[in-house]
Biopython code that builds the backbone (N, CA, C, O; Angstrom):
import numpy as np
from Bio.PDB.StructureBuilder import StructureBuilder

atoms = [
    (1, "MET", "N", (12.114, -23.442, -5.618)),
    (1, "MET", "CA", (12.071, -22.735, -6.803)),
    (1, "MET", "C", (13.037, -22.700, -7.471)),
    (1, "MET", "O", (12.968, -22.731, -8.699)),
    (2, "SER", "N", (14.370, -22.613, -6.688)),
    (2, "SER", "CA", (15.559, -22.582, -7.473)),
    (2, "SER", "C", (16.559, -23.119, -6.466)),
    (2, "SER", "O", (16.321, -23.013, -5.263)),
    (3, "TYR", "N", (17.705, -23.709, -6.926)),
    (3, "TYR", "CA", (18.712, -24.102, -6.048)),
    (3, "TYR", "C", (19.977, -23.454, -6.591)),
    (3, "TYR", "O", (21.037, -24.078, -6.537)),
    (4, "LEU", "N", (19.916, -22.229, -7.115)),
    (4, "LEU", "CA", (21.002, -21.409, -7.207)),
    (4, "LEU", "C", (21.789, -20.680, -6.324)),
    (4, "LEU", "O", (22.907, -20.182, -6.462)),
    (5, "GLU", "N", (20.877, -20.710, -5.233)),
    (5, "GLU", "CA", (21.580, -20.039, -4.208)),
    (5, "GLU", "C", (21.910, -18.502, -4.721)),
    (5, "GLU", "O", (23.046, -18.030, -4.680)),
    (6, "ASP", "N", (20.979, -17.930, -5.115)),
    (6, "ASP", "CA", (21.325, -16.631, -5.743)),
    (6, "ASP", "C", (20.306, -15.616, -5.352)),
    (6, "ASP", "O", (19.150, -16.032, -5.429)),
    (7, "PRO", "N", (20.456, -14.371, -4.945)),
    (7, "PRO", "CA", (19.627, -13.465, -4.461)),
    (7, "PRO", "C", (18.754, -12.793, -5.571)),
    (7, "PRO", "O", (17.751, -12.136, -5.294)),
    (8, "ARG", "N", (19.207, -13.002, -6.867)),
    (8, "ARG", "CA", (18.308, -12.570, -8.171)),
    (8, "ARG", "C", (17.276, -13.233, -7.834)),
    (8, "ARG", "O", (16.360, -12.459, -7.554)),
    (9, "VAL", "N", (16.931, -14.549, -7.707)),
    (9, "VAL", "CA", (15.658, -15.013, -7.806)),
    (9, "VAL", "C", (14.473, -14.320, -6.940)),
    (9, "VAL", "O", (13.282, -14.182, -7.218)),
    (10, "PHE", "N", (15.210, -13.934, -5.799)),
    (10, "PHE", "CA", (14.252, -13.164, -4.796)),
    (10, "PHE", "C", (13.895, -11.968, -5.423)),
    (10, "PHE", "O", (12.699, -11.679, -5.380)),
    (11, "LEU", "N", (14.816, -11.050, -6.114)),
    (11, "LEU", "CA", (14.705, -9.846, -6.651)),
    (11, "LEU", "C", (13.503, -9.947, -7.792)),
    (11, "LEU", "O", (12.569, -9.145, -7.804)),
    (12, "ALA", "N", (13.644, -11.071, -8.787)),
    (12, "ALA", "CA", (12.866, -11.286, -9.952)),
    (12, "ALA", "C", (11.510, -11.515, -9.282)),
    (12, "ALA", "O", (10.580, -11.085, -9.965)),
    (13, "THR", "N", (11.104, -12.158, -7.963)),
    (13, "THR", "CA", (9.862, -12.390, -7.492)),
    (13, "THR", "C", (9.577, -11.133, -7.066)),
    (13, "THR", "O", (8.354, -11.026, -7.165)),
    (14, "GLU", "N", (10.027, -10.143, -6.656)),
    (14, "GLU", "CA", (9.728, -8.819, -6.012)),
    (14, "GLU", "C", (9.513, -8.056, -7.288)),
    (14, "GLU", "O", (8.521, -7.328, -7.325)),
    (15, "ARG", "N", (10.280, -8.113, -8.317)),
    (15, "ARG", "CA", (9.904, -7.331, -9.425)),
    (15, "ARG", "C", (8.590, -7.732, -10.008)),
    (15, "ARG", "O", (7.751, -6.905, -10.365)),
    (16, "THR", "N", (8.430, -9.043, -10.095)),
    (16, "THR", "CA", (7.140, -9.505, -10.523)),
    (16, "THR", "C", (5.853, -9.077, -10.099)),
    (16, "THR", "O", (4.873, -8.784, -10.785)),
    (17, "LEU", "N", (6.026, -9.086, -8.664)),
    (17, "LEU", "CA", (4.716, -8.508, -7.777)),
    (17, "LEU", "C", (4.615, -6.950, -7.844)),
    (17, "LEU", "O", (3.514, -6.429, -7.664)),
    (18, "LEU", "N", (5.739, -6.172, -8.099)),
    (18, "LEU", "CA", (5.784, -4.682, -8.449)),
    (18, "LEU", "C", (5.118, -4.495, -9.529)),
    (18, "LEU", "O", (4.181, -3.697, -9.492)),
    (19, "ALA", "N", (5.421, -5.146, -10.686)),
    (19, "ALA", "CA", (4.564, -5.145, -11.863)),
    (19, "ALA", "C", (3.168, -5.147, -12.093)),
    (19, "ALA", "O", (2.524, -4.346, -12.770)),
    (20, "TRP", "N", (2.668, -6.374, -11.301)),
    (20, "TRP", "CA", (1.493, -6.535, -11.102)),
    (20, "TRP", "C", (0.816, -5.306, -10.409)),
    (20, "TRP", "O", (-0.119, -4.723, -10.958)),
    (21, "ILE", "N", (1.246, -4.972, -9.345)),
    (21, "ILE", "CA", (0.571, -3.695, -8.570)),
    (21, "ILE", "C", (0.584, -2.257, -9.445)),
    (21, "ILE", "O", (-0.233, -1.356, -9.257)),
    (22, "ARG", "N", (1.717, -2.215, -10.481)),
    (22, "ARG", "CA", (1.673, -1.130, -11.231)),
    (22, "ARG", "C", (0.448, -1.292, -12.324)),
    (22, "ARG", "O", (-0.169, -0.289, -12.683)),
    (23, "THR", "N", (0.156, -2.474, -12.789)),
    (23, "THR", "CA", (-0.949, -2.750, -13.706)),
    (23, "THR", "C", (-2.184, -2.509, -13.050)),
    (23, "THR", "O", (-3.097, -1.992, -13.694)),
    (24, "GLU", "N", (-2.414, -2.959, -11.288)),
    (24, "GLU", "CA", (-3.376, -2.839, -10.701)),
    (24, "GLU", "C", (-3.724, -1.276, -10.684)),
    (24, "GLU", "O", (-4.864, -0.869, -10.909)),
    (25, "ILE", "N", (-2.731, -0.505, -10.422)),
    (25, "ILE", "CA", (-3.087, 0.875, -10.192)),
    (25, "ILE", "C", (-3.333, 1.623, -11.568)),
    (25, "ILE", "O", (-3.975, 2.673, -11.531)),
    (26, "SER", "N", (-2.903, 1.189, -12.667)),
    (26, "SER", "CA", (-3.286, 1.786, -14.010)),
    (26, "SER", "C", (-4.679, 1.297, -14.253)),
    (26, "SER", "O", (-5.409, 2.072, -14.872)),
    (27, "ILE", "N", (-5.163, 0.182, -13.886)),
    (27, "ILE", "CA", (-6.530, -0.147, -14.239)),
    (27, "ILE", "C", (-7.389, 0.685, -13.286)),
    (27, "ILE", "O", (-8.400, 1.211, -13.751)),
    (28, "LEU", "N", (-7.070, 0.861, -11.946)),
    (28, "LEU", "CA", (-7.834, 1.725, -11.239)),
    (28, "LEU", "C", (-7.835, 3.221, -11.740)),
    (28, "LEU", "O", (-8.825, 3.929, -11.555)),
    (29, "ALA", "N", (-6.912, 3.601, -12.261)),
    (29, "ALA", "CA", (-7.162, 4.986, -12.759)),
    (29, "ALA", "C", (-8.078, 4.944, -13.871)),
    (29, "ALA", "O", (-8.971, 5.790, -13.926)),
    (30, "ILE", "N", (-7.974, 4.131, -14.693)),
    (30, "ILE", "CA", (-8.997, 4.018, -16.007)),
    (30, "ILE", "C", (-10.380, 4.066, -15.420)),
    (30, "ILE", "O", (-11.221, 4.867, -15.829)),
    (31, "ALA", "N", (-10.591, 3.268, -14.529)),
    (31, "ALA", "CA", (-12.050, 3.250, -13.603)),
    (31, "ALA", "C", (-12.386, 4.431, -12.864)),
    (31, "ALA", "O", (-13.573, 4.738, -12.757)),
    (32, "PHE", "N", (-11.567, 5.071, -12.385)),
    (32, "PHE", "CA", (-11.932, 6.403, -11.669)),
    (32, "PHE", "C", (-11.967, 7.639, -12.955)),
    (32, "PHE", "O", (-12.767, 8.567, -12.832)),
    (33, "ILE", "N", (-11.236, 7.587, -13.925)),
    (33, "ILE", "CA", (-11.430, 8.454, -15.280)),
    (33, "ILE", "C", (-12.748, 8.123, -15.774)),
    (33, "ILE", "O", (-13.478, 9.079, -16.036)),
    (34, "LEU", "N", (-13.201, 6.932, -15.955)),
    (34, "LEU", "CA", (-14.556, 6.748, -16.561)),
    (34, "LEU", "C", (-15.525, 7.073, -15.429)),
    (34, "LEU", "O", (-16.612, 7.411, -15.899)),
    (35, "MET", "N", (-15.503, 7.083, -14.295)),
    (35, "MET", "CA", (-16.427, 7.474, -13.441)),
    (35, "MET", "C", (-16.615, 9.235, -13.300)),
    (35, "MET", "O", (-17.630, 9.916, -13.161)),
    (36, "LYS", "N", (-15.350, 9.562, -13.392)),
    (36, "LYS", "CA", (-15.382, 11.324, -13.363)),
    (36, "LYS", "C", (-15.770, 11.734, -14.796)),
    (36, "LYS", "O", (-16.478, 12.727, -14.960)),
    (37, "PHE", "N", (-15.355, 11.045, -15.783)),
    (37, "PHE", "CA", (-16.136, 11.675, -16.951)),
    (37, "PHE", "C", (-17.550, 11.293, -17.157)),
    (37, "PHE", "O", (-18.346, 12.139, -17.565)),
    (38, "GLY", "N", (-17.899, 10.147, -16.919)),
    (38, "GLY", "CA", (-19.536, 9.871, -16.854)),
    (38, "GLY", "C", (-20.116, 10.624, -16.089)),
    (38, "GLY", "O", (-21.168, 11.155, -16.447)),
    (39, "VAL", "N", (-19.547, 10.868, -14.785)),
    (39, "VAL", "CA", (-20.522, 11.859, -13.961)),
    (39, "VAL", "C", (-20.635, 13.313, -14.446)),
    (39, "VAL", "O", (-21.758, 13.772, -14.654)),
    (40, "ASP", "N", (-19.382, 14.171, -14.666)),
    (40, "ASP", "CA", (-19.473, 15.244, -14.855)),
    (40, "ASP", "C", (-19.645, 15.553, -16.259)),
    (40, "ASP", "O", (-20.165, 16.635, -16.530)),
    (41, "GLU", "N", (-19.252, 14.685, -17.308)),
    (41, "GLU", "CA", (-19.413, 15.308, -18.717)),
    (41, "GLU", "C", (-20.825, 14.506, -19.318)),
    (41, "GLU", "O", (-21.342, 14.890, -20.368)),
    (42, "GLY", "N", (-21.217, 13.698, -18.765)),
    (42, "GLY", "CA", (-22.228, 13.033, -19.351)),
    (42, "GLY", "C", (-22.240, 11.909, -20.600)),
    (42, "GLY", "O", (-23.141, 11.585, -21.373)),
    (43, "PHE", "N", (-21.059, 11.524, -20.484)),
    (43, "PHE", "CA", (-20.746, 10.610, -21.637)),
    (43, "PHE", "C", (-21.844, 9.379, -21.527)),
    (43, "PHE", "O", (-22.121, 9.089, -20.363)),
    (44, "GLY", "N", (-22.356, 8.790, -22.307)),
    (44, "GLY", "CA", (-23.118, 7.407, -22.476)),
    (44, "GLY", "C", (-23.949, 7.287, -21.190)),
    (44, "GLY", "O", (-23.913, 8.260, -20.437)),
    (45, "PRO", "N", (-24.651, 6.286, -20.856)),
    (45, "PRO", "CA", (-25.593, 5.783, -19.921)),
    (45, "PRO", "C", (-24.745, 5.510, -18.629)),
    (45, "PRO", "O", (-23.900, 4.621, -18.520)),
    (46, "LYS", "N", (-25.095, 6.384, -17.707)),
    (46, "LYS", "CA", (-24.282, 6.385, -16.073)),
    (46, "LYS", "C", (-24.295, 4.955, -15.745)),
    (46, "LYS", "O", (-23.203, 4.470, -15.448)),
    (47, "ASP", "N", (-25.315, 4.193, -15.743)),
    (47, "ASP", "CA", (-25.420, 3.054, -15.430)),
    (47, "ASP", "C", (-24.454, 2.055, -15.778)),
    (47, "ASP", "O", (-23.917, 1.291, -14.976)),
    (48, "GLN", "N", (-24.212, 2.108, -17.317)),
    (48, "GLN", "CA", (-23.270, 1.161, -17.793)),
    (48, "GLN", "C", (-21.642, 1.492, -17.507)),
    (48, "GLN", "O", (-20.735, 0.659, -17.492)),
    (49, "LEU", "N", (-21.527, 2.955, -17.282)),
    (49, "LEU", "CA", (-20.354, 3.459, -16.776)),
    (49, "LEU", "C", (-19.894, 2.774, -15.490)),
    (49, "LEU", "O", (-18.844, 2.145, -15.354)),
    (50, "SER", "N", (-20.842, 2.989, -14.559)),
    (50, "SER", "CA", (-20.662, 2.697, -13.224)),
    (50, "SER", "C", (-20.307, 1.048, -13.005)),
    (50, "SER", "O", (-19.454, 0.627, -12.223)),
    (51, "SER", "N", (-21.259, 0.131, -13.976)),
    (51, "SER", "CA", (-21.134, -0.940, -13.759)),
    (51, "SER", "C", (-19.573, -1.558, -14.324)),
    (51, "SER", "O", (-18.885, -2.433, -13.800)),
    (52, "PHE", "N", (-19.347, -0.884, -15.383)),
    (52, "PHE", "CA", (-18.173, -0.994, -15.974)),
    (52, "PHE", "C", (-16.884, -0.779, -15.156)),
    (52, "PHE", "O", (-15.848, -1.442, -15.213)),
    (53, "SER", "N", (-17.171, 0.308, -14.368)),
    (53, "SER", "CA", (-15.907, 1.124, -13.344)),
    (53, "SER", "C", (-16.046, 0.064, -12.521)),
    (53, "SER", "O", (-14.995, -0.537, -12.295)),
    (54, "ILE", "N", (-17.318, -0.474, -11.850)),
    (54, "ILE", "CA", (-17.181, -1.724, -10.788)),
    (54, "ILE", "C", (-16.565, -2.902, -11.258)),
    (54, "ILE", "O", (-15.765, -3.424, -10.481)),
    (55, "PHE", "N", (-16.743, -3.408, -12.285)),
    (55, "PHE", "CA", (-16.073, -4.454, -12.925)),
    (55, "PHE", "C", (-14.667, -4.456, -12.649)),
    (55, "PHE", "O", (-14.122, -5.374, -12.036)),
    (56, "LEU", "N", (-13.906, -3.176, -13.206)),
    (56, "LEU", "CA", (-12.573, -3.010, -13.305)),
    (56, "LEU", "C", (-11.879, -2.961, -11.824)),
    (56, "LEU", "O", (-10.737, -3.402, -11.696)),
    (57, "CYS", "N", (-12.521, -2.470, -10.815)),
    (57, "CYS", "CA", (-12.346, -2.398, -9.571)),
    (57, "CYS", "C", (-12.177, -3.802, -8.739)),
    (57, "CYS", "O", (-11.195, -4.106, -8.062)),
    (58, "LEU", "N", (-13.378, -4.601, -8.948)),
    (58, "LEU", "CA", (-13.342, -5.911, -8.786)),
    (58, "LEU", "C", (-12.508, -6.931, -9.236)),
    (58, "LEU", "O", (-12.186, -7.887, -8.530)),
    (59, "MET", "N", (-12.014, -6.700, -10.806)),
    (59, "MET", "CA", (-10.988, -7.267, -11.309)),
    (59, "MET", "C", (-9.776, -6.931, -10.727)),
    (59, "MET", "O", (-9.009, -7.853, -10.452)),
    (60, "THR", "N", (-9.450, -5.769, -10.481)),
    (60, "THR", "CA", (-8.199, -5.420, -9.573)),
    (60, "THR", "C", (-8.090, -5.810, -8.376)),
    (60, "THR", "O", (-6.968, -5.878, -7.874)),
    (61, "LEU", "N", (-9.276, -6.167, -7.620)),
    (61, "LEU", "CA", (-9.240, -6.688, -6.215)),
    (61, "LEU", "C", (-8.583, -8.492, -6.370)),
    (61, "LEU", "O", (-7.711, -9.040, -5.695)),
    (62, "VAL", "N", (-9.277, -8.956, -7.339)),
    (62, "VAL", "CA", (-8.793, -10.233, -7.786)),
    (62, "VAL", "C", (-7.384, -10.199, -8.253)),
    (62, "VAL", "O", (-6.576, -11.051, -7.883)),
    (63, "LEU", "N", (-7.118, -9.369, -8.944)),
    (63, "LEU", "CA", (-5.505, -9.607, -9.463)),
    (63, "LEU", "C", (-4.789, -9.082, -8.065)),
    (63, "LEU", "O", (-3.833, -9.805, -7.785)),
    (64, "SER", "N", (-4.937, -8.343, -7.408)),
    (64, "SER", "CA", (-4.453, -7.954, -6.069)),
    (64, "SER", "C", (-4.175, -9.315, -5.325)),
    (64, "SER", "O", (-3.025, -9.574, -4.970)),
    (65, "VAL", "N", (-5.204, -10.180, -5.086)),
    (65, "VAL", "CA", (-5.099, -11.236, -3.999)),
    (65, "VAL", "C", (-4.217, -12.266, -5.056)),
    (65, "VAL", "O", (-3.205, -12.827, -4.637)),
    (66, "LEU", "N", (-4.598, -12.420, -6.173)),
    (66, "LEU", "CA", (-3.696, -13.430, -6.953)),
    (66, "LEU", "C", (-2.364, -13.297, -6.946)),
    (66, "LEU", "O", (-1.586, -14.233, -6.758)),
    (67, "SER", "N", (-2.041, -12.113, -7.153)),
    (67, "SER", "CA", (-0.483, -11.533, -7.115)),
    (67, "SER", "C", (0.219, -11.631, -6.127)),
    (67, "SER", "O", (1.423, -11.886, -6.161)),
    (68, "SER", "N", (-0.494, -11.426, -5.050)),
    (68, "SER", "CA", (-0.020, -11.532, -3.403)),
    (68, "SER", "C", (0.089, -12.883, -3.091)),
    (68, "SER", "O", (0.987, -13.205, -2.313)),
    (69, "ILE", "N", (-0.609, -13.694, -3.522)),
    (69, "ILE", "CA", (-0.503, -15.349, -3.098)),
    (69, "ILE", "C", (0.623, -15.820, -4.195)),
    (69, "ILE", "O", (1.537, -16.479, -3.698)),
    (70, "GLN", "N", (0.690, -15.625, -5.371)),
    (70, "GLN", "CA", (1.587, -16.010, -6.325)),
    (70, "GLN", "C", (3.281, -15.296, -5.443)),
    (70, "GLN", "O", (4.295, -15.993, -5.453)),
    (71, "ALA", "N", (3.275, -14.333, -4.986)),
    (71, "ALA", "CA", (4.532, -13.833, -4.442)),
    (71, "ALA", "C", (4.607, -14.446, -3.297)),
    (71, "ALA", "O", (5.703, -14.966, -3.087)),
    (72, "TRP", "N", (3.901, -14.553, -2.566)),
    (72, "TRP", "CA", (3.818, -15.557, -1.044)),
    (72, "TRP", "C", (4.624, -17.084, -1.333)),
    (72, "TRP", "O", (5.592, -17.588, -0.765)),
    (73, "ILE", "N", (3.798, -17.551, -2.435)),
    (73, "ILE", "CA", (4.101, -19.018, -2.646)),
    (73, "ILE", "C", (5.865, -19.012, -3.115)),
    (73, "ILE", "O", (6.693, -19.783, -2.629)),
    (74, "GLY", "N", (6.131, -18.056, -4.056)),
    (74, "GLY", "CA", (7.406, -18.015, -4.643)),
    (74, "GLY", "C", (8.547, -17.703, -3.700)),
    (74, "GLY", "O", (9.685, -18.165, -3.787)),
    (75, "LEU", "N", (8.041, -16.756, -2.676)),
    (75, "LEU", "CA", (9.023, -16.383, -1.561)),
    (75, "LEU", "C", (9.085, -17.652, -0.657)),
    (75, "LEU", "O", (10.137, -17.976, -0.107)),
    (76, "SER", "N", (7.824, -18.426, -0.505)),
    (76, "SER", "CA", (8.026, -19.420, 0.455)),
    (76, "SER", "C", (9.118, -20.568, 0.097)),
    (76, "SER", "O", (9.691, -21.215, 0.974)),
    (77, "ARG", "N", (9.334, -20.742, -1.264)),
    (77, "ARG", "CA", (10.167, -21.675, -1.609)),
    (77, "ARG", "C", (11.554, -21.396, -1.635)),
    (77, "ARG", "O", (12.360, -22.271, -1.953)),
    (78, "LEU", "N", (11.878, -20.316, -1.344)),
    (78, "LEU", "CA", (13.412, -19.511, -1.195)),
    (78, "LEU", "C", (14.198, -19.979, -0.328)),
    (78, "LEU", "O", (13.643, -19.915, 0.769)),
    (79, "SER", "N", (15.252, -20.436, -0.254)),
    (79, "SER", "CA", (16.191, -20.697, 0.912)),
    (79, "SER", "C", (16.619, -19.585, 1.505)),
    (79, "SER", "O", (16.508, -18.592, 0.786)),
    (80, "ALA", "N", (17.100, -19.386, 2.637)),
    (80, "ALA", "CA", (17.762, -18.418, 3.560)),
    (80, "ALA", "C", (18.908, -17.573, 2.953)),
    (80, "ALA", "O", (19.197, -16.432, 3.314)),
    (81, "VAL", "N", (19.588, -18.367, 1.875)),
    (81, "VAL", "CA", (20.664, -17.975, 1.062)),
    (81, "VAL", "C", (20.125, -16.980, 0.277)),
    (81, "VAL", "O", (20.579, -15.840, 0.385)),
    (82, "GLU", "N", (19.088, -17.259, -0.620)),
    (82, "GLU", "CA", (18.595, -16.462, -1.601)),
    (82, "GLU", "C", (17.921, -15.228, -1.351)),
    (82, "GLU", "O", (17.824, -14.382, -2.240)),
    (83, "VAL", "N", (17.379, -15.038, -0.039)),
    (83, "VAL", "CA", (16.922, -13.850, 0.442)),
    (83, "VAL", "C", (17.987, -12.751, 0.936)),
    (83, "VAL", "O", (18.889, -13.085, 1.704)),
    (84, "PRO", "N", (17.871, -11.560, 0.518)),
    (84, "PRO", "CA", (18.997, -10.713, 0.528)),
    (84, "PRO", "C", (19.044, -10.159, 2.103)),
    (84, "PRO", "O", (20.158, -9.846, 2.523)),
    (85, "GLY", "N", (18.006, -10.032, 2.916)),
    (85, "GLY", "CA", (17.982, -9.688, 4.245)),
    (85, "GLY", "C", (16.840, -10.106, 5.373)),
    (85, "GLY", "O", (15.825, -10.600, 4.882)),
    (86, "PRO", "N", (16.857, -10.015, 6.385)),
    (86, "PRO", "CA", (15.627, -10.615, 7.239)),
    (86, "PRO", "C", (14.590, -9.684, 7.185)),
    (86, "PRO", "O", (13.794, -10.073, 8.039)),
    (87, "LEU", "N", (14.165, -8.710, 6.683)),
    (87, "LEU", "CA", (12.973, -7.934, 6.524)),
    (87, "LEU", "C", (12.791, -7.918, 5.029)),
    (87, "LEU", "O", (11.927, -7.133, 4.639)),
    (88, "ALA", "N", (13.420, -8.620, 4.110)),
    (88, "ALA", "CA", (13.061, -8.581, 2.805)),
    (88, "ALA", "C", (11.682, -9.294, 2.363)),
    (88, "ALA", "O", (10.807, -8.827, 1.633)),
    (89, "LYS", "N", (11.717, -10.317, 2.883)),
    (89, "LYS", "CA", (10.152, -11.271, 2.536)),
    (89, "LYS", "C", (9.002, -10.588, 3.273)),
    (89, "LYS", "O", (7.878, -10.615, 2.772)),
    (90, "PRO", "N", (9.262, -9.878, 4.625)),
    (90, "PRO", "CA", (7.927, -9.322, 5.276)),
    (90, "PRO", "C", (7.676, -7.849, 4.323)),
    (90, "PRO", "O", (6.503, -7.501, 4.187)),
    (91, "LEU", "N", (8.536, -7.176, 3.808)),
    (91, "LEU", "CA", (8.454, -6.058, 3.137)),
    (91, "LEU", "C", (7.550, -6.447, 1.752)),
    (91, "LEU", "O", (6.502, -5.914, 1.389)),
    (92, "VAL", "N", (8.242, -7.469, 1.144)),
    (92, "VAL", "CA", (7.410, -7.677, -0.045)),
    (92, "VAL", "C", (6.048, -8.173, 0.387)),
    (92, "VAL", "O", (5.100, -7.618, -0.168)),
    (93, "LEU", "N", (5.835, -8.906, 1.078)),
    (93, "LEU", "CA", (4.440, -9.266, 1.454)),
    (93, "LEU", "C", (3.584, -8.188, 1.894)),
    (93, "LEU", "O", (2.382, -8.195, 1.628)),
    (94, "LEU", "N", (4.251, -7.070, 2.687)),
    (94, "LEU", "CA", (3.600, -5.839, 2.932)),
    (94, "LEU", "C", (2.944, -5.302, 1.891)),
    (94, "LEU", "O", (1.723, -5.166, 1.808)),
    (95, "SER", "N", (3.967, -4.916, 0.887)),
    (95, "SER", "CA", (3.694, -4.465, -0.171)),
    (95, "SER", "C", (2.227, -5.110, -1.081)),
    (95, "SER", "O", (1.374, -4.362, -1.559)),
    (96, "GLY", "N", (2.195, -6.274, -1.153)),
    (96, "GLY", "CA", (0.823, -7.210, -1.472)),
    (96, "GLY", "C", (-0.146, -6.904, -0.530)),
    (96, "GLY", "O", (-1.234, -6.902, -1.105)),
    (97, "LEU", "N", (-0.247, -6.679, 0.489)),
    (97, "LEU", "CA", (-1.354, -6.423, 1.302)),
    (97, "LEU", "C", (-1.512, -5.191, 1.161)),
    (97, "LEU", "O", (-2.707, -4.898, 1.166)),
    (98, "ILE", "N", (-0.610, -4.046, 0.995)),
    (98, "ILE", "CA", (-1.189, -2.662, 1.007)),
    (98, "ILE", "C", (-1.725, -2.493, -0.737)),
    (98, "ILE", "O", (-2.426, -1.518, -1.010)),
    (99, "SER", "N", (-1.405, -3.337, -1.676)),
    (99, "SER", "CA", (-1.969, -3.110, -2.916)),
    (99, "SER", "C", (-3.541, -3.734, -2.681)),
    (99, "SER", "O", (-4.441, -3.346, -3.425)),
    (100, "ILE", "N", (-3.809, -4.707, -1.619)),
    (100, "ILE", "CA", (-5.214, -5.440, -1.604)),
    (100, "ILE", "C", (-5.918, -4.273, -0.836)),
    (100, "ILE", "O", (-7.085, -4.020, -1.139)),
    (101, "ALA", "N", (-5.451, -3.730, -0.111)),
    (101, "ALA", "CA", (-6.130, -2.436, 0.608)),
    (101, "ALA", "C", (-6.431, -1.420, -0.334)),
    (101, "ALA", "O", (-7.587, -1.015, -0.456)),
    (102, "VAL", "N", (-5.491, -0.972, -1.011)),
    (102, "VAL", "CA", (-6.029, 0.034, -1.944)),
    (102, "VAL", "C", (-6.988, -0.450, -2.832)),
    (102, "VAL", "O", (-7.930, 0.280, -3.144)),
    (103, "ALA", "N", (-6.886, -1.555, -3.276)),
    (103, "ALA", "CA", (-8.099, -2.172, -4.142)),
    (103, "ALA", "C", (-9.360, -2.059, -3.472)),
    (103, "ALA", "O", (-10.352, -1.456, -3.880)),
    (104, "VAL", "N", (-9.221, -2.724, -2.362)),
    (104, "VAL", "CA", (-10.723, -2.578, -1.485)),
    (104, "VAL", "C", (-10.948, -1.095, -1.508)),
    (104, "VAL", "O", (-11.884, -0.766, -2.237)),
    (105, "GLY", "N", (-10.388, -0.214, -0.955)),
    (105, "GLY", "CA", (-10.788, 1.038, -1.015)),
    (105, "GLY", "C", (-11.306, 1.645, -2.205)),
    (105, "GLY", "O", (-12.405, 2.199, -2.205)),
    (106, "ALA", "N", (-10.517, 1.564, -3.297)),
    (106, "ALA", "CA", (-10.967, 2.175, -4.711)),
    (106, "ALA", "C", (-12.371, 1.378, -4.954)),
    (106, "ALA", "O", (-13.351, 2.044, -5.287)),
    (107, "THR", "N", (-12.475, 0.120, -4.811)),
    (107, "THR", "CA", (-13.730, -0.489, -5.054)),
    (107, "THR", "C", (-14.971, 0.111, -4.067)),
    (107, "THR", "O", (-16.143, 0.289, -4.399)),
    (108, "TYR", "N", (-14.425, 0.333, -2.916)),
    (108, "TYR", "CA", (-15.717, 0.967, -1.882)),
    (108, "TYR", "C", (-15.888, 2.458, -2.532)),
    (108, "TYR", "O", (-17.057, 2.836, -2.615)),
    (109, "LEU", "N", (-14.974, 3.273, -2.960)),
    (109, "LEU", "CA", (-15.342, 4.578, -3.387)),
    (109, "LEU", "C", (-16.010, 4.726, -4.574)),
    (109, "LEU", "O", (-16.632, 5.773, -4.756)),
    (110, "ILE", "N", (-15.997, 3.624, -5.663)),
    (110, "ILE", "CA", (-16.516, 3.567, -6.832)),
    (110, "ILE", "C", (-18.006, 3.111, -6.459)),
    (110, "ILE", "O", (-18.929, 3.445, -7.201)),
    (111, "PHE", "N", (-18.213, 2.438, -5.447)),
    (111, "PHE", "CA", (-19.639, 2.122, -5.091)),
    (111, "PHE", "C", (-20.300, 3.160, -4.411)),
    (111, "PHE", "O", (-21.511, 3.095, -4.199)),
    (112, "GLN", "N", (-19.490, 4.278, -3.988)),
    (112, "GLN", "CA", (-20.099, 5.300, -3.430)),
    (112, "GLN", "C", (-20.827, 6.341, -4.257)),
    (112, "GLN", "O", (-21.718, 7.097, -3.870)),
    (113, "PHE", "N", (-20.174, 6.226, -5.722)),
    (113, "PHE", "CA", (-20.475, 7.103, -6.579)),
    (113, "PHE", "C", (-22.093, 7.341, -6.849)),
    (113, "PHE", "O", (-22.465, 8.180, -7.669)),
]
sb = StructureBuilder()
sb.init_structure("model")
sb.init_model(0)
sb.init_chain("A")
sb.init_seg("    ")
for serial, (resi, resn, name, xyz) in enumerate(atoms, 1):
    if name == "N":
        sb.init_residue(resn, " ", resi, " ")
    sb.init_atom(name, np.array(xyz, "f"), 0.0, 1.0, " ", f" {name:<3s}", serial, name[0])
structure = sb.get_structure()
């Protein structure tokens, strides 16, 4: 990725993954709000809100997988000098896996409505 031997490259990759996770959480929140108001308040046809919420959750799941793969590829190209510590790579990849698990759980909950 870079031949600068600078840990800022690692930190930029980590920030990018965290930004994607923040975006995914926002999309999931919108999906849950749509389901909540659609069920409780009776806004619009329930089937349309359900299908749109399911679409949002599935889109979030795809984004989680793609952003985790992107982070994994970016981190695998870094040299040992560019990584700040021995646990840095596994922790970043763990956060990607947790975001995938959250997206799967949210999709499961939306399907239960």
